[in-house]
N, C-alpha and C positions, 0 to 999 in steps of 0.2 A: 561412563554413566550418563545416558541422555537426560537431558533436562527439557521442560517445554520451552518452545521458543517464542520469544517476545516479538511481535509484530509492530511496525509502525508504518503508517500512511501520510504522506505530505504532498502539498501542491509545490512544485519548483519555483523558487523566487523569481527566476526569469520568465514565469507565464505573463501574459499581458493582462492580468485582472488586477482591480484596485485591491489594496491592502487589506481593507475592511473585508472584502469578499474572500481573500485568501485565508485570512484568520479565522473567519466563521467556517470556511471548509476544513480547516486543519483541526478546528476545535471538535467538529463532528466526527472527523476520521479518528482522532485521538480518543474520544469516547466509545466509538464502535469498535476499534481494534482492541481495546481494553477488555470489551465484552466478549470478543471473538477469542482472545487469549484465554479469558477466564472459563470458557466453555470447550476450548479445544485441546485436543490432547497430541497436537502435532508436536512431534519429536523427530529430529534429523541429527545424525551423529556430526559433531563438529560444527554445527549451528547453533547460534544462541540467539541470533536477531535476525529478522528480515526486514529491511528498510526499502519501501516502495515509495519512489518519487514519481508522481505523476505529471505529465507534460502536455501542454497543448499542440505539440507537434505530432503531426499524423504518422501512423504506422510504426510506432516506436516500441520495441521491447528489447532492452539490452539486460544483460544479467552480468553482474559482477560477483563471483563466487568468493567466498572467505577465502583468506590467506591465511597463514600459520599465526601472524601476529595479531590478526582479528578476526573473530568468529562471527563476522556481519556478513549477510548477503544484501547488495544493493542490487534494485530492480528499478529501471526506468520504463515507464509504461506511458501510453497515449491515453488521453482522457478527454471528453467533451464537456468543458466547464461551461459553455453556453446553454448547452441543455440542461446541464446539472442545476443551474440556479433558477430555471424556470419551472422544476419539478415540485411536487409537494412534498412536504416533511418525509413522508412514508416513503414515496419514491425516491427521495435522495437517500435515505437510510439503505434502502434495498440496492441500489446502483452502487454505493459505497462497499456494501458487503459482497456483491457480486464480482465487483473490480477486485477486491481483497482476494476472494477465493480464486478467482480465475488467474490473478497473477502468481499465486502460489501453486496453482495446478500446472500452468506453463513452465514455471521454474523447475518443478519435478519433473516434468516430461523432458525437459532440456538435459537434465543431469542423467 
């Protein structure tokens, strides 16, 4: 039986932004991914969770598919944090949702 997938997006700890900015970013993404999960009907057999870790390194998109012991798919994706923090709240929310959508779309295309 397929169940809805739980999504999570966060800023990697190694990213060169201050801790308070990383906390602000992670809180925003937590709120938006919960809304996404609530209204999404995304179901993929064998997956329970998609964890997207954003990095400031350029041109990164790595996928680590779930193994038998863990139904979690890990995605590492490039993100422009400098641009994010100068945007308005509406634009920040929009870019987070677009990043979430594009990461899942790219994952599905690569599978």
